[in-house]
N, C-alpha and C positions, 0 to 999 in steps of 0.2 A: 860523286853524283854527276850524271851526264847533263849537259846543258844543250839547249836547242833554241833557236830563234824562229818565231813564226809571226806572220802578219795576220792581224785580226780585223774583222769587219766591225765597225761601231754599231751596226744594226743588230748584230747577233750577240747572245751572251758569251761570256768567256768560255763556258762549258761547250757550247755549240762550236765555237772556233777551235777549241782544243781537239774535239772529236773530229772535226773536218780536217784537221792537220795530223790526224793519226797519233795524237798524244794520248797515252794511256792514263785514264783517270776514272776513279769509281764514280758511279752515279746511279744508285739503286732505284730512285724514284723517277728516273727519266727526265730530270731537269725541272721538276715541279717545286723544288725548294722545301721539301718536307723531310728528307732523310738525313741531310747533313754530310753525306759521304763524298761530295765533290769539293770538300774543304781545300783551300789553298792558302799558303802564307805569302803575303806580299813583302818582298825584300826591298824593292824600290818602286816608287811611283804611286803610292797609295792615293795621292791627290788626283790621279787620272781615272780612278774608279768611280762608277756611279754611286749615288747616295745609297745608304743602307735603308731599304724599305722595311715596313713593319714585320712581314713574314720572316725575313732574314734576321732582323733585330731580335725577334722572339727566340729563334733558334740559338743565336749567339748568346743571349742571356741564359737560356736554359742549360746550355752545354758549357758555359764558361769560356767561350772563345776569346782570344786576345784581340786587341784593336786591329792588328795587322792580318787577322785571319778572316777570310771571306768565303762565301759559297760561290763557286764559279758559275753556277746556274743563275744566280741572281745579280751577277756583276757584268757591267758593260764598261769597256775600256775606251778612253779617248786620248791616248798618248802612249809613250814607251814605258813599259813596266817590266820588272823582273819578279817572277813568282817562283815558289817552290811547291811541289806537290808532295805532301808528306806520305 
C-alpha cells in the first residue's frame, strides 16, 4: 500500500483536501454526505477528527461502519492523522 503525506487545511473537509492534493478517492455525491463512497479508515489520530454529525451518524448506522471509519466529506482535521482509503 503506497503511503503519502499531505498537509490539510482545517477549514476544508478531508475530502476537499485529498482532492486538492491529487489523492484518488471515490466521491459519487460530490461531498454531500449521502453516498458513503468517500469512506476512510482512521489508523491513528481519531481524536483529531471533528465530531460525527447526524447525517454521517445515520449513514454509519445504516451501513454498519466501524468506530474508526469516517466519511471524508464530513470530516475536518485538527492534528496529525494517519488514514487508509479502502
